[in-house]
C-alpha positions in Angstrom: 23.3 1.1 -18.7 19.6 0.5 -17.9 16.9 0.7 -20.6 13.7 1.8 -18.9 10.3 2.3 -20.5 7.5 4.1 -18.8 4.1 3.2 -20.3 1.2 5.6 -19.5 -2.3 4.9 -20.8 -4.0 7.9 -22.4 -7.0 9.0 -20.3 -7.4 5.4 -19.3 -10.8 5.4 -17.5 -12.4 7.8 -20.0 -10.9 6.0 -23.0 -12.5 2.8 -21.8 -15.8 4.5 -21.5 -15.5 5.9 -25.0 -14.5 2.6 -26.4 -17.4 0.8 -24.7 -19.9 3.5 -25.8 -18.8 4.6 -29.3 -21.7 7.1 -29.4 -19.8 9.4 -27.0 -16.3 8.8 -28.5 -16.1 12.3 -30.0 -17.7 14.1 -27.1 -16.3 15.6 -23.9 -16.5 12.7 -21.4 -15.9 12.8 -17.6 -15.7 9.8 -15.3 -16.8 10.3 -11.7 -19.5 11.4 -9.3 -23.1 11.0 -10.6 -24.3 14.1 -8.7 -23.2 17.7 -8.9 -21.7 17.3 -5.4 -19.3 14.6 -6.7 -15.9 15.0 -8.3 -14.4 13.9 -11.6 -12.0 11.0 -11.4 -10.7 11.8 -14.9 -11.9 13.1 -18.2 -10.9 12.7 -21.8 -8.9 15.2 -23.9 -12.0 16.7 -25.5 -13.2 17.6 -22.0 -9.8 19.0 -21.1 -10.2 21.6 -23.9 -12.9 23.2 -21.8 -10.7 23.3 -18.7 -12.2 20.1 -17.0 -9.7 18.1 -15.0 -9.5 15.3 -12.5 -10.5 16.1 -8.9 -12.7 19.0 -10.2 -16.2 19.2 -8.6 -18.8 18.0 -11.1 -20.8 21.2 -10.8 -17.7 23.2 -11.8 -17.0 20.9 -14.8 -20.6 21.3 -16.0 -20.2 25.1 -15.7 -17.2 24.9 -18.0 -18.7 22.3 -20.3 -22.5 22.1 -20.0 -22.6 19.2 -22.6 -20.1 17.1 -20.6 -21.1 13.4 -20.7 -20.8 12.0 -17.2 -20.0 8.3 -16.9 -20.0 6.4 -13.5 -16.8 4.9 -12.3 -16.4 1.2 -13.1 -13.3 0.1 -11.3 -14.0 -3.6 -12.0 -13.7 -2.9 -15.7 -10.6 -0.7 -15.3 -8.9 -3.4 -13.2 -9.8 -6.1 -15.8 -8.2 -4.0 -18.6 -5.2 -3.2 -16.5 -4.6 -6.9 -15.9 -4.8 -7.6 -19.7 -2.3 -4.8 -20.3 0.2 -6.1 -17.7 0.0 -9.6 -19.4 1.2 -7.9 -22.6 4.1 -6.3 -20.6 5.1 -9.7 -19.4 5.8 -10.8 -23.0 8.8 -8.5 -23.0 10.1 -8.4 -19.5 9.6 -9.8 -15.9 10.8 -6.5 -14.4 7.5 -4.6 -14.2 6.7 -2.0 -11.6 3.1 -0.9 -11.7 2.4 2.6 -10.4 -1.3 2.5 -10.8 -3.9 0.8 -13.0 -2.8 2.9 -16.0 1.0 3.2 -15.8 4.0 1.2 -15.1 7.8 1.1 -15.4 9.4 -1.7 -17.5 13.1 -2.6 -17.4 14.1 -4.0 -20.8 17.9 -3.8 -20.3 18.2 -7.5 -21.1 16.6 -7.0 -24.5 19.0 -6.9 -27.4 16.5 -4.9 -29.4 16.4 -1.1 -29.1 14.1 0.0 -26.3 12.3 2.3 -28.7 11.4 -0.8 -30.8 10.2 -2.7 -27.7 8.1 0.3 -26.7 6.6 0.6 -30.1 5.7 -3.1 -30.1 4.1 -2.8 -26.7 2.0 0.1 -27.7 0.9 -1.8 -30.8 0.0 -4.8 -28.8 -2.1 -2.7 -26.4 -4.0 -1.1 -29.2 -4.6 -4.4 -31.0 -5.7 -6.3 -27.9 -7.7 -3.6 -26.0 -8.6 -0.9 -28.6 -6.8 1.7 -26.3 -3.8 3.9 -26.8 -0.8 4.3 -24.7 2.2 6.7 -24.6 5.7 5.7 -23.8 8.9 7.3 -22.6 12.3 5.6 -23.0 15.3 6.6 -21.0 18.3 5.3 -18.9 16.3 5.8 -15.7 12.8 6.0 -14.2 12.5 9.7 -13.8 13.6 10.5 -17.3 11.3 7.8 -18.7 8.4 9.3 -16.9 9.2 12.8 -18.2 9.6 11.4 -21.7 6.2 9.5 -21.7 4.4 12.9 -21.4 6.4 14.4 -24.3 4.2 13.3 -27.2 0.9 12.4 -25.6 -1.5 11.1 -26.7 -0.5 7.9 -28.5 3.1 8.8 -29.0 6.6 8.0 -27.6 9.8 9.8 -27.0 13.3 8.6 -26.1 16.0 10.4 -24.1 19.3 8.8 -25.1 22.1 8.5 -22.4 24.4 10.8 -24.4 21.7 13.5 -24.6 20.8 13.6 -20.9 23.1 16.6 -20.1 21.8 18.8 -22.9 18.2 17.7 -22.4 18.2 18.6 -18.7 19.8 22.1 -19.2 16.7 23.5 -20.9 14.1 21.4 -19.2 11.7 23.4 -17.1 11.9 22.7 -13.4 8.2 22.0 -13.4 8.8 18.9 -15.5 10.6 17.1 -12.7 8.1 14.6 -11.2 7.0 16.0 -7.8 7.6 19.6 -8.6 4.2 21.2 -8.5 2.9 24.7 -9.2 3.8 26.1 -5.7 7.4 24.8 -5.9 7.6 26.1 -9.4 6.5 29.5 -8.2 9.1 29.4 -5.4 11.9 28.8 -7.9 10.5 31.3 -10.3 10.6 34.0 -7.6 14.3 33.2 -7.2 14.9 33.4 -10.9 15.1 29.7 -11.5 12.9 28.3 -14.3 15.1 25.6 -15.9 17.0 22.6 -14.6 20.2 24.2 -15.9 19.6 27.2 -13.6 18.8 24.9 -10.7 22.1 23.1 -11.2 23.9 26.4 -10.4 22.4 26.6 -6.9 24.7 25.2 -4.1 23.3 22.2 -2.3 23.4 24.0 1.1 21.2 26.8 -0.3 18.7 24.2 -1.6 18.7 22.6 1.9 17.9 26.0 3.4 14.9 26.3 1.0 13.6 22.8 1.0 15.2 20.7 3.8 18.0 18.1 3.4 16.0 15.2 1.9 14.1 17.2 -0.8 17.2 19.3 -1.6 19.4 16.2 -2.3 16.6 14.7 -4.4 16.3 17.8 -6.5 20.1 18.2 -6.7 20.2 14.8 -8.5 17.0 15.0 -10.4 17.8 18.4 -12.1 20.9 16.6 -13.4 18.9 13.7 -14.8 20.2 11.3 -12.1 17.9 8.6 -10.7 19.4 5.3 -9.4 16.1 3.7 -8.4 15.7 0.2 -9.8 12.5 -1.1 -11.3 11.0 -3.0 -8.4 8.5 -5.8 -8.8 6.1 -6.5 -6.0 6.5 -10.0 -4.7 5.2 -10.2 -1.1 4.1 -6.7 -0.2 4.1 -5.6 3.4 1.4 -3.2 2.5 -1.0 -2.3 -0.3 -2.1 1.2 -1.1 -3.5 3.4 -3.9 -2.5 7.0 -4.4 -3.8 9.8 -6.5 -1.8 13.0 -7.3 -4.0 15.9 -8.4 -3.2 18.4 -11.1 -4.4 21.2 -8.8 -4.1 21.1 -5.0 -7.2 20.5 -2.8 -7.6 23.2 -0.2 -10.4 21.8 2.0 -11.1 18.8 4.1 -14.4 18.2 2.4 -12.7 18.1 -1.0 -10.3 15.5 0.3 -13.1 13.4 1.9 -14.9 13.4 -1.5 -11.9 11.4 -2.9 -12.3 8.6 -0.3 -15.1 6.4 -1.9 -13.3 6.0 -5.2 -9.9 5.4 -3.6 -11.4 2.8 -1.2 -13.2 1.0 -4.0 -9.9 0.8 -6.0 -8.1 -0.4 -2.9 -10.7 -3.1 -2.3 -10.3 -4.3 -5.8 -6.5 -4.4 -5.5 -6.8 -6.4 -2.3 -9.1 -8.9 -3.8 -6.8 -9.3 -6.9 -3.3 -8.9 -5.5 -3.4 -10.6 -2.1 -6.6 -12.7 -2.5 -8.1 -12.1 0.9 -4.9 -11.9 2.9 -5.9 -10.4 6.3 -4.5 -7.0 7.3 -4.3 -5.4 10.7 -3.7 -1.7 10.0 -5.2 1.0 7.8 -3.6 4.3 6.9 -4.1 7.6 5.1 -1.2 9.5 3.6 -1.4 13.1 2.6 1.3 15.0 0.7 0.9 18.8 0.9 1.7 21.5 -1.6 5.0 22.2 0.2 6.0 18.6 -0.5 5.9 17.6 3.2 3.9 14.5 3.8 2.2 12.8 6.8 0.6 9.5 7.5 -2.0 8.5 10.0 -2.4 4.9 10.9 -4.5 2.8 13.2 -5.5 -0.8 13.9 -8.2 -1.9 11.5 -9.3 -5.0 9.6 -11.9 -3.5 7.3 -12.3 -0.7 4.7 -15.0 1.3 6.5 -15.1 4.8 5.0 -15.8 6.4 8.4 -12.5 5.0 9.8 -10.5 6.4 6.9 -12.4 9.7 7.1 -11.2 10.0 10.8 -7.6 9.4 9.8 -8.0 11.9 6.9 -9.3 14.6 9.2 -6.3 14.1 11.6 -3.8 14.1 8.8 -5.4 17.2 7.2 -5.2 19.1 10.4 -1.4 18.7 10.6 -0.7 21.3 7.9 -2.1 24.6 6.8 -1.2 23.8 3.2 -3.4 22.4 0.4 -3.2 18.7 -0.5 -1.5 17.5 -3.7 -1.6 13.7 -3.1 -3.9 11.4 -1.2 -3.1 7.8 -0.5 -5.1 5.1 1.4 -3.8 1.7 2.2 -3.5 -1.3 4.6 -0.6 -3.1 6.3 -0.3 -6.8 6.7 0.9 -8.4 10.0 4.4 -9.7 10.3 5.5 -12.4 12.7 7.3 -9.9 14.9 4.3 -7.6 15.1 2.6 -9.7 17.7 -0.4 -7.8 19.2 1.4 -4.4 19.1 -0.2 -1.9 16.8 1.5 1.4 16.5 -0.5 4.5 15.7 2.1 6.1 13.4 4.7 4.8 11.0 8.1 4.5 12.7 9.8 7.9 12.9 6.8 9.9 11.8 6.3 13.2 13.5 3.7 15.0 11.5 3.8 18.1 9.3 7.3 19.0 10.4 8.8 15.9 8.7 11.4 16.5 6.0 9.8 16.1 2.6 10.0 12.6 1.1 10.6 11.6 -2.5 7.5 11.9 -4.6 5.5 9.0 -6.1 2.7 9.8 -8.5 -0.3 7.8 -9.7 -2.4 8.6 -12.4 
C-alpha cells in the first residue's frame, strides 16, 4: 500500500511577499500586473475575503478591495524558495513529483514512520527554514492526497486512511474531485448528482454518453477513490512546461493572452534551472476548456518569443466555443529520431473534438 503526501504551500507567492515585507503581512496582498490592465497571479487569504482571486483583472480586484496592496511578480525569488523546499523534501524521500513551484507529491512508502508524522516534520522544516507555511494531505494515492491537502488549509494537514476511503468517498462532493470544475458540477447537479456516492450509481455507459470514454472511465475510478498513478520523478524530460488552472474560467482570448508573460517568465526560469540551456526545437500552447476537452498547438521554435506563443494561443482558442480553465506553455527537446522533421501537432491530436484527457493542475 502506497503512502503518498501532497504538499501544497499556502498562497506561496503572496506569502513570500508578506514575509519579505512584514509591513503588509496583515493586509490584503495581490501579486501580479502593475497596471489596472494586468491580472492577479495570486493573492493572500486576507484579499480572498473580499472576493479577489488569481486570474482576476487588477481593476476588478481593486473594485472589490480598494486598499489591496499590489506586489510585482518575482519569479526568481519564488524559484529560489521552491528549490530550498524541494531540498527539504529530499531529506525524507527520493520519490518527489513537483507539480509546480508550490506543490509536489511525495511517496514515503518506504518510511517505517507513519506518513502523518513525516508530513508534520516536513511542514515543520519548511516553516523553520523559510518562514512559510504549507498544508499536507496524506492518503494511499495521489488523487486522495491532493483532496486531503485542501481539507485543513492553511497550515494544516489531513489524512485519509486506506480503510476509510469507501466511506469518505460516499459523501464527498463531486466538485472535490480534481479536474471537476463548476460547469461539470452544474452538469451533474442537473442530473441529481452532487456526491461521489451518487455518481457511483451511474452506469459507465451512461457516463460515456455524457462525457466521452476517456473522461468517463477516469471519473468512474476517481469517484471510488481509485488512482493507480505512481509518483513520477523527472529525470531526462522530453519536454518542459508550466501550467496554470484558474478558479474561474477565462472567456476571452485577450484574457488568455494576458497570462502569457507570467507563464513564459516562469518557463524561462525552469529551463535555466532544470535543463541548463539544453536546446529545444518546438514550442507549444495547451488549453483545457470548461468542458474538459483540451487541445495543443505546436510549431518549430528555438526561443520564447511572446508573439510566437500568442499566435499558437489564438489558434488553440479558436478551436472551441467554451471558456478556458487551464493554460499551459512549454517546449520540446529534440530526440535522435526527430531528424529535421517538425510536426505541427502532437501525434493523434485533432482539435476540440478530442476526447477529454485526465486533468493535471498547477497552483
